[in-house]
Biotite code that builds the C-alpha atoms (Angstrom):
import biotite.structure as struc

atoms = struc.array([
    struc.Atom([19.896, 2.693, 23.382], chain_id="A", res_id=1, res_name="MET", atom_name="CA", element="C"),
    struc.Atom([16.262, 3.526, 22.699], chain_id="A", res_id=2, res_name="SER", atom_name="CA", element="C"),
    struc.Atom([13.817, 1.511, 20.643], chain_id="A", res_id=3, res_name="THR", atom_name="CA", element="C"),
    struc.Atom([12.082, 3.078, 17.659], chain_id="A", res_id=4, res_name="SER", atom_name="CA", element="C"),
    struc.Atom([8.357, 3.578, 18.118], chain_id="A", res_id=5, res_name="CYS", atom_name="CA", element="C"),
    struc.Atom([7.887, 1.451, 14.967], chain_id="A", res_id=6, res_name="PHE", atom_name="CA", element="C"),
    struc.Atom([9.581, -1.510, 16.659], chain_id="A", res_id=7, res_name="ASP", atom_name="CA", element="C"),
    struc.Atom([7.534, -1.427, 19.849], chain_id="A", res_id=8, res_name="ARG", atom_name="CA", element="C"),
    struc.Atom([4.999, -4.208, 20.196], chain_id="A", res_id=9, res_name="GLU", atom_name="CA", element="C"),
    struc.Atom([3.031, -2.242, 22.818], chain_id="A", res_id=10, res_name="ASP", atom_name="CA", element="C"),
    struc.Atom([2.522, 0.808, 20.553], chain_id="A", res_id=11, res_name="GLU", atom_name="CA", element="C"),
    struc.Atom([-0.897, 1.678, 19.101], chain_id="A", res_id=12, res_name="THR", atom_name="CA", element="C"),
    struc.Atom([-0.776, 2.014, 15.321], chain_id="A", res_id=13, res_name="PHE", atom_name="CA", element="C"),
    struc.Atom([-3.024, 3.261, 12.565], chain_id="A", res_id=14, res_name="ILE", atom_name="CA", element="C"),
    struc.Atom([-2.890, 2.415, 8.862], chain_id="A", res_id=15, res_name="VAL", atom_name="CA", element="C"),
    struc.Atom([-2.116, 4.988, 6.187], chain_id="A", res_id=16, res_name="LEU", atom_name="CA", element="C"),
    struc.Atom([-2.594, 4.869, 2.419], chain_id="A", res_id=17, res_name="ILE", atom_name="CA", element="C"),
    struc.Atom([-1.223, 7.172, -0.273], chain_id="A", res_id=18, res_name="ASN", atom_name="CA", element="C"),
    struc.Atom([-2.377, 8.163, -3.778], chain_id="A", res_id=19, res_name="HIS", atom_name="CA", element="C"),
    struc.Atom([-0.543, 5.147, -5.226], chain_id="A", res_id=20, res_name="GLU", atom_name="CA", element="C"),
    struc.Atom([-2.587, 2.866, -2.934], chain_id="A", res_id=21, res_name="GLU", atom_name="CA", element="C"),
    struc.Atom([0.516, 1.904, -0.964], chain_id="A", res_id=22, res_name="GLN", atom_name="CA", element="C"),
    struc.Atom([0.047, 1.190, 2.738], chain_id="A", res_id=23, res_name="TYR", atom_name="CA", element="C"),
    struc.Atom([2.009, 1.986, 5.861], chain_id="A", res_id=24, res_name="SER", atom_name="CA", element="C"),
    struc.Atom([1.552, 1.434, 9.557], chain_id="A", res_id=25, res_name="ILE", atom_name="CA", element="C"),
    struc.Atom([2.018, 4.556, 11.672], chain_id="A", res_id=26, res_name="TRP", atom_name="CA", element="C"),
    struc.Atom([2.082, 5.325, 15.398], chain_id="A", res_id=27, res_name="PRO", atom_name="CA", element="C"),
    struc.Atom([-1.292, 6.872, 16.269], chain_id="A", res_id=28, res_name="HIS", atom_name="CA", element="C"),
    struc.Atom([0.239, 9.887, 17.976], chain_id="A", res_id=29, res_name="TRP", atom_name="CA", element="C"),
    struc.Atom([2.552, 10.951, 15.128], chain_id="A", res_id=30, res_name="LYS", atom_name="CA", element="C"),
    struc.Atom([1.397, 13.537, 12.597], chain_id="A", res_id=31, res_name="ALA", atom_name="CA", element="C"),
    struc.Atom([0.276, 11.973, 9.328], chain_id="A", res_id=32, res_name="VAL", atom_name="CA", element="C"),
    struc.Atom([2.842, 12.807, 6.628], chain_id="A", res_id=33, res_name="PRO", atom_name="CA", element="C"),
    struc.Atom([1.806, 14.872, 3.623], chain_id="A", res_id=34, res_name="GLU", atom_name="CA", element="C"),
    struc.Atom([0.510, 12.705, 0.803], chain_id="A", res_id=35, res_name="GLY", atom_name="CA", element="C"),
    struc.Atom([-0.909, 10.058, 3.128], chain_id="A", res_id=36, res_name="TRP", atom_name="CA", element="C"),
    struc.Atom([-4.366, 9.648, 4.657], chain_id="A", res_id=37, res_name="ARG", atom_name="CA", element="C"),
    struc.Atom([-5.688, 7.520, 7.501], chain_id="A", res_id=38, res_name="VAL", atom_name="CA", element="C"),
    struc.Atom([-7.599, 4.325, 6.707], chain_id="A", res_id=39, res_name="VAL", atom_name="CA", element="C"),
    struc.Atom([-10.662, 4.807, 8.881], chain_id="A", res_id=40, res_name="GLU", atom_name="CA", element="C"),
    struc.Atom([-11.580, 2.116, 11.370], chain_id="A", res_id=41, res_name="GLY", atom_name="CA", element="C"),
    struc.Atom([-8.174, 0.435, 11.532], chain_id="A", res_id=42, res_name="VAL", atom_name="CA", element="C"),
    struc.Atom([-6.297, 0.954, 14.779], chain_id="A", res_id=43, res_name="ARG", atom_name="CA", element="C"),
    struc.Atom([-4.597, -1.372, 17.207], chain_id="A", res_id=44, res_name="GLY", atom_name="CA", element="C"),
    struc.Atom([-1.411, -3.117, 18.139], chain_id="A", res_id=45, res_name="ASP", atom_name="CA", element="C"),
    struc.Atom([1.253, -3.856, 15.535], chain_id="A", res_id=46, res_name="LYS", atom_name="CA", element="C"),
    struc.Atom([0.016, -7.398, 14.889], chain_id="A", res_id=47, res_name="LYS", atom_name="CA", element="C"),
    struc.Atom([-3.537, -6.163, 14.224], chain_id="A", res_id=48, res_name="THR", atom_name="CA", element="C"),
    struc.Atom([-2.615, -3.419, 11.763], chain_id="A", res_id=49, res_name="VAL", atom_name="CA", element="C"),
    struc.Atom([-0.034, -5.551, 9.945], chain_id="A", res_id=50, res_name="VAL", atom_name="CA", element="C"),
    struc.Atom([-2.696, -8.244, 9.490], chain_id="A", res_id=51, res_name="ALA", atom_name="CA", element="C"),
    struc.Atom([-5.008, -5.617, 7.974], chain_id="A", res_id=52, res_name="TYR", atom_name="CA", element="C"),
    struc.Atom([-2.294, -4.405, 5.567], chain_id="A", res_id=53, res_name="VAL", atom_name="CA", element="C"),
    struc.Atom([-1.421, -7.990, 4.584], chain_id="A", res_id=54, res_name="ASP", atom_name="CA", element="C"),
    struc.Atom([-5.056, -8.602, 3.660], chain_id="A", res_id=55, res_name="GLY", atom_name="CA", element="C"),
    struc.Atom([-5.705, -5.264, 1.946], chain_id="A", res_id=56, res_name="ALA", atom_name="CA", element="C"),
    struc.Atom([-2.459, -4.708, 0.018], chain_id="A", res_id=57, res_name="TRP", atom_name="CA", element="C"),
    struc.Atom([-2.394, -7.743, -2.222], chain_id="A", res_id=58, res_name="THR", atom_name="CA", element="C"),
    struc.Atom([-0.828, -6.088, -5.277], chain_id="A", res_id=59, res_name="ASP", atom_name="CA", element="C"),
    struc.Atom([2.419, -4.317, -4.437], chain_id="A", res_id=60, res_name="MET", atom_name="CA", element="C"),
    struc.Atom([2.588, -2.437, -7.740], chain_id="A", res_id=61, res_name="ARG", atom_name="CA", element="C"),
    struc.Atom([1.844, 1.298, -7.436], chain_id="A", res_id=62, res_name="PRO", atom_name="CA", element="C"),
    struc.Atom([-1.559, 2.345, -8.810], chain_id="A", res_id=63, res_name="LYS", atom_name="CA", element="C"),
    struc.Atom([0.053, 4.356, -11.599], chain_id="A", res_id=64, res_name="SER", atom_name="CA", element="C"),
    struc.Atom([1.899, 1.249, -12.818], chain_id="A", res_id=65, res_name="LEU", atom_name="CA", element="C"),
    struc.Atom([-1.234, -0.910, -12.631], chain_id="A", res_id=66, res_name="ARG", atom_name="CA", element="C"),
    struc.Atom([-3.164, 1.728, -14.606], chain_id="A", res_id=67, res_name="ASP", atom_name="CA", element="C"),
    struc.Atom([-0.397, 1.994, -17.218], chain_id="A", res_id=68, res_name="TRP", atom_name="CA", element="C"),
    struc.Atom([-0.227, -1.783, -17.610], chain_id="A", res_id=69, res_name="MET", atom_name="CA", element="C"),
    struc.Atom([-4.010, -1.948, -18.036], chain_id="A", res_id=70, res_name="ALA", atom_name="CA", element="C"),
    struc.Atom([-3.806, 0.711, -20.762], chain_id="A", res_id=71, res_name="GLN", atom_name="CA", element="C"),
    struc.Atom([-1.082, -1.279, -22.514], chain_id="A", res_id=72, res_name="GLN", atom_name="CA", element="C"),
    struc.Atom([-3.203, -4.422, -22.366], chain_id="A", res_id=73, res_name="ASP", atom_name="CA", element="C"),
    struc.Atom([-6.221, -2.559, -23.749], chain_id="A", res_id=74, res_name="ALA", atom_name="CA", element="C"),
    struc.Atom([-4.161, -1.099, -26.596], chain_id="A", res_id=75, res_name="ALA", atom_name="CA", element="C"),
    struc.Atom([-2.513, -4.395, -27.570], chain_id="A", res_id=76, res_name="ALA", atom_name="CA", element="C"),
    struc.Atom([-3.873, -5.992, -30.738], chain_id="A", res_id=77, res_name="PRO", atom_name="CA", element="C"),
    struc.Atom([-6.006, -9.087, -30.300], chain_id="A", res_id=78, res_name="ALA", atom_name="CA", element="C"),
    struc.Atom([-3.917, -12.216, -30.433], chain_id="A", res_id=79, res_name="GLY", atom_name="CA", element="C"),
    struc.Atom([-0.780, -10.831, -28.850], chain_id="A", res_id=80, res_name="GLY", atom_name="CA", element="C"),
    struc.Atom([1.937, -8.272, -29.458], chain_id="A", res_id=81, res_name="THR", atom_name="CA", element="C"),
    struc.Atom([3.614, -7.336, -32.726], chain_id="A", res_id=82, res_name="ALA", atom_name="CA", element="C"),
    struc.Atom([6.822, -9.025, -31.542], chain_id="A", res_id=83, res_name="ALA", atom_name="CA", element="C"),
    struc.Atom([4.955, -12.283, -31.059], chain_id="A", res_id=84, res_name="ALA", atom_name="CA", element="C"),
    struc.Atom([3.580, -12.089, -34.603], chain_id="A", res_id=85, res_name="ALA", atom_name="CA", element="C"),
    struc.Atom([7.005, -11.559, -36.192], chain_id="A", res_id=86, res_name="ALA", atom_name="CA", element="C"),
])
């Protein structure tokens, strides 16, 4: 039985990010999937790249959801929602 390259502690990884600002670790030798780009300057063993992702990805909500929620907050009347006023 072989071990996945993602499970190997001796593998060299890079960090990827997509348009939703979601992160992934990726073996350095694998082609970067469409829709993802490399985070420059982050490369190392699994522990190193996971530590970077843990520090950088502090809000797990996709960017589109965060943007939508911010729009909803901006559009809400001062003092709360209509349901709260009823």
